[in-house]
N, C-alpha and C positions, 0 to 999 in steps of 0.2 A: 505206264512208266517202267514196265518190266523190260529187262534185257536179260537174255539167258546167257550164262557163262558156263560152258560145258567143261567139266573137269573129269577126266578118266581116272579110275583108281584112287578115289578120294581116301578110302581107307588105307591105301598104300602110303599116301602122303603122311597120314597121321599115325603111323606106327604099326601098320599091319603087314608090311612087306619086309621080309628078311631073306638073306641068302645063307648058304651053309657056313660061310666065313664071318657072318655078322653076329656078334655077341648079343644075346637077349638081355633085357633089363634084369637087374639083380632081383633075386626072389622076393625081397622085402618091398620092392616097389610095385605097386599096382596102379596102372594107368587108368584114370577115370575118363569116361566119355559119355556124352548125352546129346540127343538131337531133338529139336522141336520142329514139327512140320507145319505149324500154323501160326508162327510168330510174326509173319509179315512178308512183304515183297512177293507173295504168291510162290514161295519157295521154302526150303528148309534152312535151319540155323543149327550149327553144332559147335561144341567144344570137344576137343580130343587130345589125348596124350598128357593129361595132368596127373602128376604123381602126388596126389593129395588124399587125405582122409575123406570119406564119403560126405560127411556133414559140410565140410568146408567147400568141397566141389559143388555140392548141391546149391549152396548159397551163391557162389559166383556164377553158376549156370543160370539160376533164377534172375539175378541182376542183369547179366549179359543178354538174356532173352528179352527182358523188359526193355532194355536199351534198343535192341533190334526192332521191337514193336514200335517204340517211340519214333525211330527214324523212318520206319514205314509210314506212319501217320503224317509226319512232317513233309515227306517227299511225294506223297500220293497225289496224282493228278486225276484219278478216276472216281474216288469216293470221298464223301465228307466224313470227318471224325469230330466228335463232340469236343468243343472247347479247344480246337486246334486250328490255327491259321496256317494251313498247309499250302503246298504249291498249287493245289486246286483252287484255293481261295484267292491266291495271287492271280491266277489265270482268269477266274471269274470276274475279278475287278479290273481287268485290263481296260485302259481307256477311261476308267471311272475315278479310282482313288488309290492312294498308297495303302499297303497292308502292313501292319505291325507284326513282326515275325520273331521267332526264336533265333538266337545267335548262330545256331548250327546251320540254319538255312542260308544266312549271309555268308558264313564260312564256306559252305559247299558251293554257292554261286560264284564266289571269288575264285575258288579253285577251278571251276569250269571255265571262267573267263581267262584264266592263265593258260589253259590248254587250247582255248579258242585262238588266242594270240600266237601261241607257240606253233600251232598247226596251220596257221594262215586261214583259219575258218573251217578247216576240215572237221574238227570236233566242235559241234554247234548245238547247244541245248536250246537255243532260241527258235529252232525250226519245228516247234510243236505243232503248228498248223499243218505242215506237210506230213509229219509222223502220225498225226491223228487220222489222216485219210488212209494211210497204209495200214494202220492198226485196225480200222473198221473193215477194210477189204480183206485183210489177212484173217481176222476173226471169223468173218462170214465164209471165207474160202476154206478154212479148216473144217468148219461144220459141213459145208457142201461136199468136201472130199470124203468125209466120214460116211456120207450117204451115197458115195459112188459117183458124184458129180464134180465137174470142174468148177473152180472159183473164177472170179472175175478180176480184171485189171482196172484200176482207176483211170478215167479219161485223162489224156495228156494235158488238156487245157485246165482241168481241175488241179492237177499237180503243179502246173506252172503258176496258176493263180495263187495257190497256197504258198509257193516258194518265194513269192514277193515279200511275204510278211515274216521276216526273220532279220536278226541283227542285234548286236548289243547296244546300238544307239537307242533302241527302244526300252532298254532296261535301266531303271534308276534305282540305285542302292544308296540309302542314307544310313550309314553305320551309327551315327550319333543318335538318330531317332529309332534305329533298328527297324527300318521300313524298306519295302520293295514295291516298286511301281512300274507296271508295263504301260507305256504311254500310248500304245495303239491297240484298239480293241480286237484287232485281227491277229495279233501276235500272242503266242503262248510258249510256255516252257515245258520241256520234256527232259527229265534228268535220268532216263533209263541207262545212259552210258556212264553214269558216275555214282548213282545213289547207293547201290549195294557195296561198292568198293569203299565209299566214304563211311558207310555204316560199319563195315568190317574193320577199317582202320581206327575209327573212334573207339570201338569196343576193345580192340587190341591195346590202344594207348591207355584206356581205363585199367585194363588188367595189369599192364606193366607198372602203372602208377601205384597199384595196390600190391605190387611186389611179386607178381607172377611172371616168371621168365622161362618157363618150359611149357610147351603145349602149343595148340594152334586153334585159330578161329576159322570156321568155314561158313560163309554167308552165301548160301546158294551157289557155291562154286568159286566164290572169291575167297581164296585161302590166304591167311596171314599167320605166319609162325611167330612165336614170342621169343624164341631162342633155340638153342640146340636141343636135340632129342635127349631124353634122360640117359640113354645108353651111350651117348657120344657119337653115334653113327649119323651120317648125313640123312636129311629128309630125302625121300624118293617120290617123285611125282610121275604118274603115268598120264600121257596126253592121249585123249581118246582118238581112235581111228574114226574119221568122219563117215566112213561107210559101214561101220559095225560098232557094237557096244564095247568092243575090246580096246585095249590101249595099243598104240602103234610105236611109240618110243617112250623111254623112261629117262628122266633128268634127275640128277642128284644136286643138292645144294645144302649149305650149312647155315646155322644161325637164324637171324631174323630176315624174313623175306616174304614177298607176296607172289602169288601165282594166279593168273586168270586166263581162261580161254574163251574166245568168241568164235562161234561156228555158224555155218549156214545150214546145218543138218537138223535143227529143231526149230519149232515155231515157224514152220514154213507151210506153204500150200501150193497146189498145182493149179495153174490157170488154164484158160482155153487153149493157149498155145503149147500146152503140155510141158511148160517150164516150171521149175520150182522158184518160189519167191519168198525170201526169208525176211528177217526183221531189221537188218543192219542197212540203213539207207545211205547211199553215196550222195552227198549234197551237190556234187557236180553233175550227176546224171538224173537225180530225183528218183532213182530206182535202187533196189537192193544191189549192193556191191557184188561184182563178179570176179574179183581178182583171186580169191582164196576160198578154200573149204573151211579152214580154221586158222586162227592166229593165236599163239600163246605167248604170254609175257611173264618174265621173272624180273621183279624189281623190288626195291626196298619198301615202298609205300603202296598200300592197297588202293587208295584213291587214284594214285597215278597209274597203277596197273590197269584199273578199269578204263580210264580215259585212253590210255595208250593202245590197248587192244582194239578198241573201237576205231581209233585213228588209223592204225596200221591196216586194219581190215579193209578200209576204203582207199588205201594207197597202193600203188605198184611197189614191187620189191625195191627198185632204185629209189623211189621217193620215200619209201619207208626207212631205208638205210640212212638217208639224209635227215629224216626226222629224228631218228635215234641219235645221230651225231649231234644234232642241234640240242636235243634234250640233255645229253651228257655234258655238253659245253655249259649249259645253264645250271645243271645239277652234278658237278664233278665228283661229289662224294657218294652218289647213289649208283647202285648196280642197275643195269638194264640189259637184259638179253631177250631174244625173241626166237620163236619157232613158227614157220609158215608151212602149211600143207596145201598142195594143189595137185593138179594132174601132171603126169610125166611128160605130156606133150607140150607143156609150157616151158619156154626157154628162159632160164635164169642164169645170170652170170655170177656163179658162186662155186667155190670148191668145198663148201661146208654143206654137203647134202647126203641124204640117204634116198634110196628108192625101195618101195615095197609094193609089189604087184603094179598097179597103174597109178600109184601115188608118189609124189615127189615131196620130200621133207627137207626144208632149208632152215639152217639155224645160224645164229651169229657166232662169231669166232670165239667169244668168251665161253661158249659151251663145249668147246673141244675137251675131250676126255671126261665130260660130265653127262653126255647124252649117248644113249645106246638104243639100237633098234630092238623092238620087243619081239 
């Protein structure tokens, strides 16, 4: 269920980047931060930038970390968790019976269905059968690469067979009974493109409800701010260079917002054809998407940011712009900006670009005067 969202300069986002003209927090404000590396989703979870007393911060960090673990257990498709009817249990009961679930699962599934419809099926959590095959070959391939050997590619007929078993017509959600039923035993759910974003958003909403409006949540790269920085300066986010651990551009934004990057440069392996194969599968080709090295999204809601990065990564620039327009028409009160990174030999019809070495950075018009080359 894992999906990697690569975020460069995370500490920069959460208060560690200043310029000579940027005022530092007032001396009496000490910003608290903490990180948990084993709370769930096979990634880290952190809270940063909270101007609180230590005891109070420790309490909200403990509660937030527990929530992150809870969402990990609910959305896990690989491991069983005691007394939890998770996505794994739903998949195991496909074609057999409905499974009674927690309301968070139904809420997350409904959000996934919304993006399925909005993207004309490009964002599709029902293609678990296909993603499982790639997960197995990728896991094996990474291990083989570590031993100096090439990984293998799944047979085309195997991919095509698995691709038949997908679609929301197989998913029955009964909100009154709080159950989920997959009607075909061959169909399964994989929520790697939404789970962490949903978790980050839910934790942020909990903190806001408790009265915290300064600081940020970082769920394995899914960043969600709660409000302005304590010193009143904009949040600054570095987008990682796909070809190095450094950042390639920096974006500024203020107030509440979410930031996610999807990239082809981690969780990939080299196959016999000497090509890299990553984890973001294009439903139209059944193979890892080849349009971009990375796509970054800035929007209001972390769940949406997660879904949108996955969607844009599998779309061409032109189709991606159309999707953004469509999303904004449906959600006129929400911010949505994007940054794409590809090779300079790719022809993109946009005046909003930077180049650095052999990489082309394209961004939406709303980031004018807020994005700078690093």
